[in-house]
C-alpha positions, 0 to 999 in steps of 0.5 A: 561501424564506426564510420557509419556511426561516427556518433557512437564512437565518439560516445563510447570513447567519451564515456570510457574517458569520464569513467576513467577520470572517476576511477582516478580519483575514487575518494573524491568521486565516492565522497561526490556520489554520497551525497546522490546516494543519500538522496535516491535511498530516502525516495527508495527507502520511504517508497519501498516501506510505503508499498508494501504497507500498501499491498499489504492494506489492499489486502486487507481491504480486499477481505470482502468479495470482489462484487460485494459492497458494505453499508453501514451507518459511519464511513468503513475507514478514513485516512486523513481524519474526520472533522467535526461537523462531519462526526456530528452528522453521523452521529445524527444518523439513524442505526441501521436495525437488523428489522431494515435488513431484513425488510431491504432483503423481501424489497430487492431481487438483484442481489446474489444474497445478503449478509447483516454483522456487527463486532461485539468484542474481543475477549478470550475463549476457553475450552477443556483444552485452553484458554486463547489469548484476550485478542480473539474477536467477536462477529455476530453474523448471519449465513449470507456473510459468509460468502460476503466476506469470502469465508469458506468452510473447512470442516463442519458448517456455516451458520444457517437461518435457524440458528439466527432465528432460534438465536441458537448457542453454536459458533464458526471458529476462524482457522487460527483460533480453531487451531490455537484452542483445539490443537490435537482434533477438530472442534467440531461439535466441541464445547467453547466458552465465551463470557461463561457461556457454552457454544456448541461448534459447527464449523471452522473456515479456511485459513486466510493468514496474517496481516500486519503481524496479526492474524486474520483467522483469530475470529469466533462468529456466533448467530447475530441475533444470538451475540445481540441478545447476551451481549446487548445493542438491540436499542443502540447497535447499528449494524452493517449489511453486506450485499453481494452482487451476482457478477461484476456486469450486474453491480452497479445496477445491484449498487443502485436498486439497494441505494434505491430501496434503502433510502425508501425505507428510511425515509430519506427526502428526495434530493437529500444525500443518503444518511447511510455509507456505501463502501466496496474494496474500489472505494476504499483502496482508492481513498487509501491510494489518494491519501498516499500519493500525497504522501509520496509527493511531500516525501519526494519533495523533501528527498529532491532537497538532498538531491539538489545539494548533491548537484551543487556538489557535483557541479563543484568537483566538476569545475575542480575537475576542469580546472586541474584538467586544463592541459589533458583539454589543451591537448585533446583539441590540438589534436582535433577535439572539437567542443562537443566532443569535450563537452560530452565527455564532462556531461557524461562524467558528472551522469556516471557520478550520479547514477553509480550513486543513485544505482547504490541508494536504490539497493540500500533503499530497497533492502532499508524498505523491506526490513518493514516487510520482514518484520511484518512477517510480509512479502517483500516489494520493489518499486520499479516505477521509482527505481526508474524514476530515481535513475531518471532523476540521476541523469537530470541531476547529472546534466544539468549540474554538469552541463555549466562546467561541461560547456567552461571546459569546452570554451577554454582556449586551446593555446592557453590550455596548453600553456597551463601549469 
């Protein structure tokens, strides 16, 4: 085997000698790889924490169905801030009204359904059993909002068009709120009090779980007309329109039909940009990824400085090692070792130092980054791409900063080396 593959045999021998040299100087090796550990740790811990945040935010942004998009006066969310000019542009836009949404629904033919929604406030909900914390979100909705938000009914029923048309005092509870204020019985048919006004509970939604340490099920839904009559908003509130396509294949056609119809309803001149925003899961997630991509690049650059410092330390230690082992190098050359054997041995030693430090940095970085997941009660994440990239960078650092000491060792004069004391 060794005769057929001499290079493999040489490699194994050089690697064994490199590892033996590292093991022979444990303290020095540990201090040397500490710099690499810190550099890799700083990259992996930040990337792991950001991946935890990203996965969670993507789940939150995916609250809309995969074939649903939202139309708003204001951008749904912005990563990186909004300039004063953009803010003024959004402010000058006309509000989206319930009448416009109804006209749009009559005008278009392709969507599977259309919903209209707005958020009123966060406050407390009281029943004859108990009062909730003042963090319950109150939404005004139409029946079309339920499929758009993937709100499935667990008990009772959803809103009906008759509830909206008649502005009835009815409500649907999120699962978390329902189990909180009605811990021992079904809430359907019970009464809840919102701002001193009684509402009849007609249904509850299925559980969606927590997000970012919060609760996606801590909300209450009333007919949008009921909410706007009681909490104001007909004159100044801009509503959101949710549009669901029948399937993914027709998504683009539905979006273009809705955009064209709404431009006509809002009297947007040809050639002018839309005076409304259209957002979907894909657009929001892509916007977030673009924002975090720049952050990741910045963190990687800063962390690379630590690896650069570690590489300089490795070069220094390898030069010391060459000096200490001058006689050993002379003996190896005298018994037939070639220059390439010496170079490979010392380069492998530098790479091994970097990889051991990198491996510890990866482990500690993943554990440190997932502390955030533990605190926020989120699933742990392992950024395999950054783990592979971190270890690859360690190898590059070892090769770059180990090459000169290896070259110096390989080019020592064998006779002078044997005389070295």
